N, C-alpha and C positions, 0 to 999 in steps of 0.2 A: 567701370570709371578709374582704374589705373594709368592711362593714358593720358588721359584726361590733368587728372594731377601732378601730373609730370610736365604737360605742357604748360600746365598754369606755373608752375614753378620755374621755369625758361622761359616764360613771360613777363615776371617779378623779374628774374633777372636782368633781364634784355632795358626793361621799365627804367630799371632802378639808372643802369647805365648813362640811358639819354637824359636822364633829368639830375645828375650830378654836380653841374654848372647851371642853375638857375636861370643865371640871369643872359646866358644864350639862349632859351628856351622857345624863344621867338623868333627867332632867323631861321632862314629859308631852306638850309641845312638841317638843321633840327625838326622843323615843321613836315620835311622830306620825309626823315628818319622815322618820327610819327604815323604819318601816311602810312609808309611800309609796315612795321611793325602793326597798325591794324587791320592790314590787308593782311597780310602772316597771320598775325593770331588769329583769325575769323575764317581765313581756310584751312588751316589745319585743326581748329576746337570743331567748325563743322563738319571735320574731314573722320573725325575721333567721334563723335556724337554718330554719322550715320552708321558706324560703324556696331558702335556698342546697340544700336536701335533695330539693329538689321532685322535680329531676328524677332522681331517686338511689333506687336499692331500698334504704331504709333501715328495718331492726324499729324503731319507733318509742319501742316499750316497754324493749326491750331496751336502745336509746341512753339513754333517761331512767333505767333503773337502774345503767345504770356512772354516768351524769350525777350520781345521787341520793347515790352509793358516795365519789366524790369532794367533792362541797361539803358532804357530813355528816362526812367526814375532820377531823380535831383539826390543823386548821395548824399549830399551837402546836409540833407532836410534830414536826420535820424528819425525822428519822429514822424516822419511821412514811409519812409525806409519800413520801420518797427509796423509803423498801420496797415501796410501792406503786405506784412509777412503774417498778421493778425489774422489778416483779412482772408488771404489764400486757405488757411488751417480753417479758419469758419465755414469756409467755400468748402474744402474740403470734409468735414464732419457733417454739413447737412446733406452733402450728397453721400455720405456711408446711413445717415437717419433713414434716407429715402431710399434707399437702395435695400438694407437690411429691416430697417425696422417700420418702412412707408409711413413714418412721418417726415410730410412734404414743411418744409420751414418756406413760412412766406416772407422773402428775403424783405420786403418794406417793412412789413411792421417789427421785421425785426430792428433792424437800421433805426426807424424810429423810436422803439422803446431803449435801444443803446443807445442812441445820439442823448436822450434825456436822463439817461443815469450816471452816464457818463458826465455831464456837464453841468449836472446838479451841483449845488451850492451846496449839497452836504450827502455824505451816503451814506446810503439808505440800508436799513438791516432784512435783508433779503433769505432769513432762515426758511421761516416761511413758504415763501418762493420756492427753496431749492427742492424743501419737499415734498413741494406740489409738481417740481420738474421729474421729482422724482418716482411719484408715485406714477405720477403720465404716460414717463417713460418705459418703466416695468410694464403699464400694460399694452400699450404699441409694444414692447417687443414679445408677448405674452401673444398677442395677435397675430402680430406676425408670425411667428411661430408657427400656430396654431394653420394658419393657412399655408404655409409651407409642406406642416405634415400632411395637411387634405391633398395640395398635390401631389406627394410625393407616394399616397395610399390610393389615386385614382387614378396614375400612370401601370400603362400596362402590364409590365411587369411585373409591380405589388398585385395587381388583382389577381392576375395569371396564377401566382405561387400563394394568393390566399384561399385560390379556389382549389388549388390544386390537395393544397393541405386540409380544407375540409371535407375532400373526395378520398384525401387516403387514409382519416383519422376514421369516420364512416365505413370504410370497406375490410379495419382493422375491428373497429367494433361487430361486423354483419359476424364474420367469421369467428370470433373470439368474446364470449358472452362477457369474462372475467373482468374485461377493460370496461371503465367507471369512467363518469362525467363530473367534474364538479362545476359548480355554478359559475364561477369563473370562464371555465372553459376548458379546464386544465382534462385532458385524460391521462386514466393510472393504470396499471397492473400490479396486482400484488403478485411476488412470487413468495416471498415468506415475507410473514410478519416479525416483528423484533422487539424485543424484552426492554423496559425500564420507562421512564419519563419521556413526555414530550419533549418534542424538537421545539427552541423557541427561536426568534428575530436574530436575538443576540450571542445565541452560544455558540460555539467551534465544535464543527461539526467535521472530522475525518472520514472524507467522503473514499470511494476506488466507483471511479463514473467511466463511460463510453458515450459519447455523443455522435449520431450518426444523421445524416439527410436523411428524406424518405426515400431515396436512391441506393441508400444501402453505404452509400458515400461516408466514411470517419473524416472531423474537423478536429477532434479531442480525444483523446482517450490519456487516461492518469497508468494507463498499465500495469493495470494489478498493485499500486502504489498510493497508497491514501494521501487525500492532497486536503488541507485543514481550511476553513473557511465559513462563513456564516451565511444562514439563507438570504439575509438583508444586503449581501453581498453580491448577489448572482441575480438573472435572470428571473423575471418574478415565477413567471411556470416552474424554474424548478426551487425558488424558495419555496413557493405555497408544498411543494413535493416531499421539499426534504422537513417541511413542517409536519406531515404526514407522518412522518416515519417515527422510528426505533433503534437503537444501537442493533444492530443484527440484523436486517431491515430489509430484502432488496426489493426494489420496485422498477418498473418499466414508467417513464414518462413520455407523455407525446404531448410534446408540449406545441398550443400555434404561434403562430409572426407575431400575432399582439399580445402574446404571454412569453416572448423569446426579446429577440434583438428588432423586434415591428418595420415601419417602410424604409429604416435606414441599415438594416442588417447591419453584417460586420465584418466589407470588405477583406482584411487580412486573414481571416480564416473560413472565404468563399462562402460566406454564407448570403444569399440575398434579403431583399426586401420583403418579409414579411414571409418569411423560411420556416417553417413547421421542422420541429427537430425533437430527435426521439433518444433517450437517455433511457441506459443500464444501468441503476446507483442503487450500491451497496455503502448502507451506515454503517462504517467500520470501528468507529466510538464518540464519544460525544463529552466533548470539554476534555480530553488530553490532559491540554495543562493544566487542571487543576486536581487532579490525580495524581 
């Protein structure tokens, strides 16, 4: 809105120029000048807003009602203007609660309690109430997230990817009896076992790997160079596979979507919702920094 800011600056200069001699503010000449400034100011800023919002989905009539309420307010009553400003912020926050968390704030109940607390003779201790709000909002947030995940999980693309992944892993297991499946659903094949201690969640593991999709396309590759991370820093299926291995081990991991990036996928790596992943993994070293 750079143009609008410049227009405001010009408007302020014009208004300043016409109000230097307050003793003549009521004469016909000043009244005519004020009318001209009002008209031009409205025309210029209205055009600039039209340009700025041209590519946005704006309800112009609703926007105008909001502007009308604000410009018609008695700005000499600072408390009223401040209350109006906070009221807008409250409304925006309530809309966010409804959209993102499924919490529908009853405006009448809110205002009843707000008025009572604001006009009370003493300020109440709200520590317990604040803690309860935090608990209730956290629960609402979790429920909203569960609903969103359920919707994503039932989307056609996610359902198709899950079924395709299951069919892919089943086809691998039918032709290769060496492929085993854990209780979590992770399938794996031991190419060679390693030696040493078992890997734990917080160990630093130097891993050489290549990640592919069921169609063979590569989405990640260490290119023969080890990369170091902990099992708890990667997707659950990869982390579980690492903890089954030891230094020098080579496995192939077949990770179903719910143990990989789930229904959200990983768009930047072109991994879709519930996409099954395949990793060729070699443990080059364990806790190399400690040695």
